[in-house]
N, C-alpha and C positions, 0 to 999 in steps of 0.2 A: 511487487520488485522496487527497490530503491534505484531508480533509473539515473542517480548519478549526475542529474542534470544535463542528461544527453551526450555524457564524453565518457572517452575510456579512462581506466583507472588512473591514469598519470596525466589526463586533463590534455594529452595530446591530440586527441583526432576526435572528432564528431562522430558519434555513434548512433545519432538519433533514426536515420533513414535504415539500417540495420534492426535497430530493436522495433521498429513499425512492422517490419517484414516478418522476425523473429514471432512477435507477438501475433500477426494473424495467423500464422502458420498452424497455431495451435488451438484456432476458435474459441477462444474463451468468451463465456456469457458476462462474466465478471473481472475487470482488471482492478487492482488496487496499486496504484502508484505512489512514491515518494520522491521527493527531490525531484518533482517535475519543473524544468525550467520554462515557465509558460511564457514568459517573454524576457529578451536580453538583446538588445540593440549591439552590443558588442560582439555576440556571437554571429551576427549577421555580418559585422565587418569583418571578423577573423576567417570565418571559414564560408566559402563562397557558397554552397550547398545549403545553409542553415536554413529551415523554413521561415518564411515572411510570416507567415500567419501564426496565430495562437498554439502551443503544441498541442493543446486537447483537440483543437480543430484539426491539426495536421495527422495527429495518431488515429481519431475517428472516423476521419471522413471516408464515407462509404462502406463503413463496415459496423462500427459501433454507433446506434443512433442516437444514443444518450451518454451524458456526460456530466460532471459535478467537479469543479475546481474550487479549492480552497486556499487562498492566498496565505502564507505563513510569513515570508521575508520578502521586504522591498527593498531595494536601491535604486542608484541613479540611473543604470542601465535597464532594469527590469523587476522581474520577481518570480519567486518559486514558491511551491506547496505541493499538498496533496492533490491526487485526481480519482476519482472511480468512472470506467468507463464500462458501459452497459448496453446490450444488445436486448436487455429486456426493457421495460418502461421503468422510469428511473424518477421517483419525486424527489426533487432536492430539498435537502433538509438544512443546516446551518454548519459553518465551520468555528468551533468553540476555541477559544483562546484556551489552552492548556499550558502556557509557556512556565517552567519552572524558574526560569533565570530572564533577567532582562536582557544578556548577551545572546540567548539563545531561544527564538521564536518557534514554538511549535502547536499544532492543530490539532483538533479531533475532527474529521469533516464525517459528516454524517448523511445517508441518503435511505431513501425507502423503494423496494423492487417487490414485484409481485410476479408469479409463475402463473401463466395461462392455465385456467381450470383450478388454481387453490385461491380461498379468500384470505389465506394467511400471510401478511406482509412479512419481506424479509428484511430485516434492518441492516444495514450496512456501514461500518466505520471504518475510515484508513486513518491509521496514526503513525507517528515518527517521535518516538522518544527521546527524553533527554541522554545526554553522554555520561551524566553521574547519577549514582545510583539514588541517592537521596532524592533527587529531581524525578527520578522515575518512579518512585514510591508514591510521592505526593500527586505524580500525573494520573496513576492507576487507580488511586482512590476517585479522583475527579471523573475518570472515565466511567468506571463501576457506577458512581451515583449519575452520571448522564445516560447510561444505558437503563437504570431502574425507571429513570423517568421516561425517557423516549420510546424504549422498548419491551417495557414491563417485563414480563416472563415470555414473550414471543420469540421466533425464531430469528439470530443475529448472525452476524458475522464481523469480526474484528479482525482486521490484516493490517500489517503493516512492518515498520523497523523498529523493533523494540531495543535495540542496542543493551539487550540484556544477556551478555556472554555467561554470566553465572545462573540463569534460569532462575530468577528469584519470583517473576510474575506469574508462572504457573499455577503455584498453590493458590493465590489469591482469587486468578480468574477460576479456578476448579470450584472454589466455594460460591462465586458468581453464577454456575452452571454451564462453565466453558470447557470445551476441550481442544487441545492443541492437537491438529491433525497429523502430525508426524510423529507426537507422543503415542497417538492411540495405534498406528498402524506399525509405526518402527521402534517406539520406547523411548525415542528422546528427540527433542526439535533437530530440524536440519541445519547442517553447517553450512552457513553462507557467506562469510565474511573472513578474511579478503577473496575475492572472487576467484584471483589466479591459484590459491593454495588455501581452500575455504577450512578455519580452524574453527570459527566462532560462531553459535548458534544467533543469530541477530533478528533473523526474519522470521516469524510465524504468522501461522492462520488459526485464530481461535473460533470455534462454533458452538451453537447452541441451537436445539431442534433439526438438526440436520445429520443426517446420515453419511459416513466419510467412507467413499468406495476405494480410492485411491490418490496418492500423493507422489509427488516427483519433485528431483531438484535438475534445474536447467543448466547443468554442466557446461553445455556447449555454448554457453553466454559468456564464459568467462571473459572475452576481452571487452565487451559492450557496457560494463560499468564495473564499480568497486565490489558489490554486491551480486549474488547469483539469485535469480529470480525461483520463485517455489510454485507450483499449481495443485490444486486437489480438485478432484471430482466428487462434488455434493450431492444428494437427495434431500428434498423436504420431506421430513416425517410429518 
């Protein structure tokens, strides 16, 4: 889910406490978050109940035991980026700079997890791609190259905000061995943006080496971000 820095669609209200409650209600093993406002001193001054701790600590406390944050954008009051929260052991990889433009910093966050009883590592990649199609094409080429090196042909999940409303990314991802979970089960990616009236399929979960059991769009979260969250139940093959 793109959490919109923990703010409502028009930036009028803090939604981070509701987001934490809703996320926990689904008991996910893995969370892939974009635009996570890890630190922002201005939010603390503006919203009386804004968490004082870093948001990865606030969201994961006593629930997800492992987390990995990758800073993409830094400014005087703080910074934001992508994050992966996990109930499973998480080996933190790197946050690779895949920025296509100097004015738009983007990262590819990589972690590795293991399911108990399996020797197959699952490579997890959290992404947030550029607003312009040319930049996304260059970024996708970089992402596939990183996956080839880091995950080789093993099981992998690539999840995030792809900003790909024309669905130009699924074909090259399919060539790389990945399937988009909603395309497999429903025929097309889920429409997730804008959250109040979703018309564009921005958010995706691509998988390789995993069986897709079910998918869902979290429509009841429409006031918590400008994007809707999506979920998938997966099984390691």
